[in-house]
C-alpha angles and dihedrals in degrees: 000000000000117000092241124046119195114215121189128198133176095266108024147012126231133192116208119192109217106183128179094023118142117184150082144240096053118189135172131224115246091253089051092232097114138046125204127198142159120243136175117242131170093345097313137088113246135184118236127194118202123202101214094195098048093030095226133130134223127191100220091185094054092120089064101043092142095059136057116268115188152167102025120200134178113243088184134327092287102036130060128191124207140152124253133180096199089115095049113266114041119276134179116256128191119216122200112211094202099051094029087226130138129202141165112280095207119035097211116119092193098058130071116207135192146153102035129203119192124211126163096338093313124110118211117197147155112260142171131200117246129209126231089276093054095253122136115259097197149339121311120272132189118271135175126215117201106214092202099049094029089224128141121214125190110224103181134027119188137139091242130073122273121187147160105034120197125182130210121240094257093050092236099121141028116207118202144148124258136170112214088140095044094258119083112250131173120264134171133212121213105225092202097059101009092233118147130216136181112252104177135004135177137163089264137050123287120203146179103021117201133179132221114242093258091049093235099108127055117202121194144152123251137186093217 
């Protein structure tokens, strides 16, 4: 995380100096008052929430300090979703900032879940099926959880790994990374016909796809 984060609003611009922060996966709340990020502390990944107006920090994963807590994302201004492996395989939790309470997002003991992306009250994530002993039965696929109906739908099913889904503003495509050829490349899934296509490939790994607001630009990390 850079030491200075520029936050733009409709009527003014502010510069916040955030010194001595070490972490990754920063994300802002919609009202731009809070910053989330993942840091490493005493051997475990933890999720930190920064109040940019009061300049104070809160470890929202402090109940699970002896487990890894990763990839935070604002569901709305009051609720935060992140992955935690405190129950064994990683599962998505939802933290309420008002009640300071945390609970499982998806009540399915036979499904792991991680790296969420929220779009129009639906939560897209990478998940793997678990056997009765809690062990993974295969590589992660892409799933969607409807927060209104509380239903989970599997969108892809392949023998290789699929991670880090992001969805365009019109909910037409999911972009994600997959490794059918050993290296991770960027694919997209058409949500209208559930057909997949390769978007970008190189001799090395690609990671962390993200879309511009108009959906015309794809930003990602590469090891090239």
